[in-house]
C-alpha positions as CSV (number, residue, x, y, z in Angstrom):
1,M,47.8,61.0,-28.3
2,W,47.5,62.3,-31.7
3,R,49.9,65.3,-32.5
4,L,48.8,68.5,-35.2
5,L,52.5,69.4,-36.9
6,V,53.1,71.0,-40.5
7,P,56.0,68.0,-41.9
8,G,55.2,64.3,-41.5
9,A,56.3,61.4,-43.6
10,W,52.9,59.6,-43.4
11,S,50.0,62.5,-43.3
12,E,46.7,63.3,-44.9
13,R,45.8,66.9,-45.6
14,K,43.0,67.9,-44.3
15,E,40.9,71.7,-43.6
16,A,40.7,72.4,-40.2
17,P,36.9,73.3,-39.9
18,G,36.5,76.9,-40.2
19,A,39.8,77.8,-42.3
20,Q,38.9,77.4,-46.0
21,G,41.9,77.2,-47.8
22,E,44.4,76.6,-44.6
23,M,45.8,72.9,-44.7
24,V,47.1,70.5,-41.9
25,R,48.5,67.6,-41.5
26,L,48.2,65.0,-38.3
27,K,50.6,62.4,-37.8
28,I,50.1,59.5,-36.1
29,P,52.5,58.7,-33.0
30,P,55.0,55.6,-33.2
31,F,53.9,52.8,-31.3
32,D,55.3,52.5,-28.1
33,E,55.3,48.7,-25.9
34,K,53.8,50.1,-23.1
35,E,50.7,50.5,-25.1
36,D,48.1,47.8,-25.9
37,L,49.0,46.3,-29.1
38,E,45.5,45.9,-29.8
39,T,44.8,49.5,-28.8
40,Y,46.7,51.1,-30.9
41,L,45.6,48.4,-33.7
42,C,42.1,49.5,-33.8
43,R,42.7,53.3,-33.3
44,F,45.2,53.1,-36.6
45,E,42.5,51.3,-38.7
46,R,40.0,54.1,-37.7
47,W,42.5,56.6,-38.8
48,A,43.1,54.7,-42.5
49,K,39.5,54.7,-43.3
50,L,39.1,58.3,-42.2
51,Q,42.2,58.6,-44.3
52,Q,40.5,56.5,-46.8
53,W,44.0,55.0,-47.2
54,D,43.8,51.9,-50.1
55,L,44.0,48.8,-47.6
56,S,47.0,47.9,-50.3
57,T,49.0,50.6,-48.2
58,W,48.1,50.2,-44.6
59,A,50.9,47.7,-43.9
60,V,53.6,49.6,-44.8
61,R,52.0,52.6,-43.2
62,L,52.1,50.7,-39.7
63,G,55.0,49.0,-40.3
64,V,57.4,52.6,-40.3
65,L,55.5,53.4,-37.0
66,L,56.4,49.6,-35.4
67,R,59.4,49.9,-33.2
68,G,60.5,47.1,-30.4
69,K,59.1,44.0,-30.5
70,A,56.9,44.6,-33.0
71,S,59.3,45.9,-35.7
72,E,61.1,43.1,-35.6
73,V,58.5,40.9,-36.3
74,Y,57.5,43.3,-38.9
75,I,61.4,42.8,-40.2
76,G,60.6,38.8,-40.1
77,L,58.1,38.7,-42.4
78,S,58.9,37.6,-46.0
79,D,57.8,40.9,-48.5
80,S,55.1,39.0,-50.2
81,D,53.7,38.9,-46.4
82,A,54.9,42.5,-45.6
83,E,52.8,44.3,-47.6
84,D,49.7,42.4,-46.3
85,Y,47.7,44.1,-43.4
86,Q,46.2,41.0,-42.5
87,K,49.3,38.8,-42.1
88,L,51.3,41.7,-40.5
89,K,48.0,42.0,-38.0
90,T,48.1,38.3,-37.6
91,A,51.9,38.2,-37.3
92,L,51.6,41.1,-34.4
93,L,48.5,39.8,-31.9
94,A,50.7,36.2,-32.2
95,R,53.7,37.8,-31.0
96,F,52.0,39.5,-28.3
97,R,50.0,36.5,-27.0
98,L,46.6,37.9,-28.4
99,T,45.2,34.7,-29.9
100,A,41.9,33.4,-30.5
101,E,41.7,32.2,-27.1
102,S,43.1,34.7,-25.7
103,Y,40.4,36.9,-27.0
104,R,37.8,34.0,-26.0
105,R,39.3,34.5,-22.2
106,K,39.1,38.3,-22.3
107,L,35.4,37.9,-23.7
108,R,34.5,35.2,-20.9
109,A,36.3,37.5,-18.2
110,S,35.8,41.2,-18.6
111,R,34.1,43.2,-16.4
112,R,32.7,46.8,-16.1
113,E,35.7,48.7,-15.0
114,G,35.9,52.1,-13.2
115,G,35.1,55.1,-14.9
116,E,33.8,53.1,-17.8
117,T,30.4,53.6,-19.1
118,F,28.2,51.0,-20.4
119,R,28.0,51.9,-24.0
120,Q,32.5,51.7,-23.8
121,Y,32.2,48.2,-21.7
122,V,30.0,47.3,-24.6
123,A,32.4,48.3,-27.3
124,R,35.0,46.9,-25.7
125,I,33.6,42.9,-25.4
126,R,32.5,43.9,-29.1
127,L,35.8,44.4,-29.9
128,Y,36.8,40.9,-28.2
129,L,34.2,39.5,-29.6
130,A,35.2,40.3,-33.4
131,R,39.2,39.1,-32.4
132,W,37.5,35.9,-31.6
133,I,35.9,35.5,-34.8
134,E,38.5,36.6,-36.9
135,L,41.5,35.4,-35.5
136,A,39.7,31.4,-35.2
137,G,39.0,31.7,-39.1
138,K,35.5,32.1,-38.8
139,A,33.2,34.4,-40.7
140,A,31.3,37.1,-38.9
141,T,27.9,35.6,-39.9
142,F,25.9,33.4,-38.2
143,E,26.8,30.4,-39.6
144,G,30.8,31.7,-38.4
145,M,29.0,32.2,-34.7
146,Q,27.1,28.9,-34.9
147,D,30.9,27.2,-35.5
148,L,32.5,28.9,-33.2
149,V,30.4,28.1,-30.1
150,L,29.8,24.3,-30.8
151,M,33.5,23.9,-31.2
152,K,34.4,25.7,-27.6
153,Q,31.6,23.4,-26.4
154,L,33.8,20.8,-28.6
155,L,36.9,20.5,-26.8
156,D,35.4,21.8,-23.6
157,S,33.8,18.3,-23.6
158,V,36.8,15.8,-24.5
159,P,40.0,15.1,-22.1
160,L,42.9,17.6,-22.9
161,D,45.6,15.8,-24.0
162,L,42.2,15.0,-27.1
163,A,41.4,18.9,-27.0
164,T,45.0,19.0,-27.9
165,F,45.3,16.7,-30.5
166,I,42.1,18.2,-32.2
167,R,43.3,21.8,-32.0
168,E,46.8,20.5,-33.3
169,R,45.3,19.7,-36.8
170,T,43.3,22.9,-37.3
171,P,39.9,21.5,-37.9
172,K,38.1,23.9,-40.3
173,D,35.1,23.4,-38.8
174,V,33.3,21.5,-36.0
175,D,32.6,18.9,-38.0
176,D,35.8,18.0,-39.3
177,A,37.2,18.3,-35.4
178,A,34.3,15.7,-34.9
179,T,35.6,13.2,-37.1
180,L,39.2,13.9,-36.0
181,A,37.9,13.1,-32.0
182,Q,36.2,10.0,-33.2
183,Q,39.4,8.8,-35.2
184,L,41.4,9.2,-32.2
185,T,38.9,7.2,-29.8
186,E,38.0,4.5,-32.1
187,A,41.9,3.7,-32.7
188,R,42.3,3.7,-28.7
189,E,39.6,2.1,-27.8
190,A,41.2,-0.7,-30.5
191,A,44.9,-1.0,-29.0
192,R,43.3,-1.6,-25.4
193,S,40.8,-4.3,-27.0
194,H,44.3,-6.0,-28.7
195,R,46.4,-5.3,-25.0
196,A,43.6,-6.9,-23.2
197,H,43.0,-10.0,-25.7
198,P,46.3,-11.4,-27.2
199,T,46.2,-13.2,-30.5
200,T,48.6,-15.4,-31.7
201,R,47.4,-16.2,-35.2
202,P,48.3,-20.1,-36.8
203,Q,51.2,-19.2,-39.5
204,E,53.0,-17.8,-36.3
205,S,52.7,-20.9,-34.3
206,E,53.5,-23.0,-36.9
207,Q,56.7,-20.8,-38.0
208,Q,57.7,-21.1,-34.0
209,E,57.7,-24.9,-34.0
210,K,59.4,-25.1,-37.3
211,L,62.0,-22.9,-35.8
212,S,62.2,-24.5,-32.5
213,E,62.9,-28.1,-34.7
214,P,66.2,-27.5,-34.8
215,R,67.2,-26.9,-31.6
216,V,66.1,-30.1,-30.4
217,K,68.2,-31.6,-33.4
218,D,71.2,-29.7,-32.2
219,D,70.8,-30.6,-28.4
220,K,71.0,-34.4,-29.8
221,K,73.9,-34.0,-31.4
222,R,75.6,-32.1,-28.7
223,E,75.1,-35.3,-26.6
224,N,76.7,-38.2,-28.8
225,N,79.2,-35.1,-29.8
226,V,82.8,-36.7,-30.6
227,C,85.8,-35.3,-28.7
228,F,88.4,-34.0,-31.2
229,H,91.0,-34.3,-29.0
230,C,90.8,-38.5,-28.2
231,G,87.8,-39.4,-30.9
232,K,85.9,-40.7,-27.9
233,E,82.1,-39.9,-27.7
234,G,79.9,-37.6,-24.7
235,H,83.0,-35.0,-23.8
236,F,84.0,-31.4,-26.0
237,R,88.0,-31.7,-26.4
238,K,88.1,-28.7,-23.6
239,E,86.9,-32.1,-21.3
240,C,88.9,-34.5,-22.3
241,P,91.2,-36.2,-19.5
242,K,94.0,-37.1,-22.0
243,L,94.6,-33.3,-22.0
244,H,95.4,-33.1,-18.0
245,K,97.4,-36.3,-17.9
246,S,100.1,-34.6,-17.3
247,T,98.8,-33.5,-14.0
248,D,97.4,-36.9,-13.9
249,D,100.6,-38.6,-13.4
250,K,102.2,-36.5,-10.8
251,V,99.1,-37.3,-8.2
252,A,99.5,-41.1,-7.1
253,C,97.6,-43.3,-3.6
254,V,99.3,-43.9,-1.0
255,S,99.8,-45.7,2.2
256,L,100.6,-43.3,5.1
257,N,100.0,-45.0,8.7
258,G,97.4,-47.0,7.3
259,H,95.8,-44.0,5.6
260,E,94.9,-44.1,2.0
261,V,95.8,-40.6,0.6
262,T,96.6,-39.0,-2.1
263,A,100.0,-37.7,-2.8
264,V,101.9,-35.1,-5.2
265,R,105.3,-37.2,-6.2
266,D,108.1,-36.0,-8.5
267,T,107.5,-32.2,-7.4
268,G,111.6,-31.2,-6.7
269,A,111.2,-30.8,-3.3
270,D,113.7,-32.0,-0.5
271,M,111.0,-31.9,2.3
272,L,107.4,-33.6,2.6
273,C,104.6,-31.7,4.4
274,V,102.1,-34.0,5.6
275,R,98.7,-33.0,7.2
276,R,99.4,-33.7,11.1
277,D,96.2,-35.8,11.4
278,L,98.3,-38.5,9.3
279,V,101.4,-38.8,12.3
280,D,101.0,-40.5,15.2
281,K,101.3,-38.6,18.1
282,K,104.4,-41.0,19.3
283,D,106.2,-39.7,16.1
284,L,105.5,-36.5,17.0
285,T,108.8,-34.5,18.0
286,N,107.1,-31.2,19.1
287,R,110.0,-29.3,17.5
288,R,109.6,-26.5,15.5
289,R,111.7,-25.4,12.1
290,K,112.3,-22.4,10.4
291,R,112.7,-22.4,6.7
292,D,113.3,-19.6,4.2
293,T,110.9,-20.5,1.2
294,G,112.2,-17.3,-0.4
295,S,108.6,-15.6,-0.5
296,G,109.8,-13.1,1.9
297,I,107.4,-14.4,4.2
């Protein structure tokens, strides 16, 4: 609602109808976040044109009227952008998620509301169309409209990932968008073809053969390796039998009741243990003895 006030920082003097010499001032109310931003901007622009304000002052005049999130957008702009009404307006619309795509959807989904006349309905959808063209960066001409419609048709006809790829690169027109789509499609087809039919170049094969030759020679050397401990061929130092000689010297082959068995000697023990199956039954006493092994068992 517009208020009629005497004082006002951003007001213009106008003579009241039928009252010559008497001056009144109209003050624009601040933006309320509960109000539709698009509606407020439309009212502001109409008032600015009516008052014949210079376009270079629109951004500053609007800036002092903003509140809440809208005020944060204005403060966040650089000094030069804060003086450019079009840049301020674009930033505000983006902050409130009013983009070219959102206006296109509004236009397509718009229906006449209850109590709204047909003239009001047409005025509203005309505004949606104007904002769609403006935020899409197109000129309000036949060529601009043509490019806008064709661009939309192109994006609707391709897969979602390809459409996203095109949008992210912000093509200047539909021809530029078509070029981007063709380049990405050809690149994907080439990648699929390469995976389906892998090829090895001759030079790579020769290099692989040369790299494999030294390994064969190394294997032959390893087969005829000389032990660094005993000097004999056919085994490595860690496998040399002479390193295990101290253990082998304590093992001897003996005869027990006609059986050839392996025994460990010179262990320092005062008792020998023999497997039961190696002792004749007549030599068994069937007596048990306990012996302290020192292990606590």
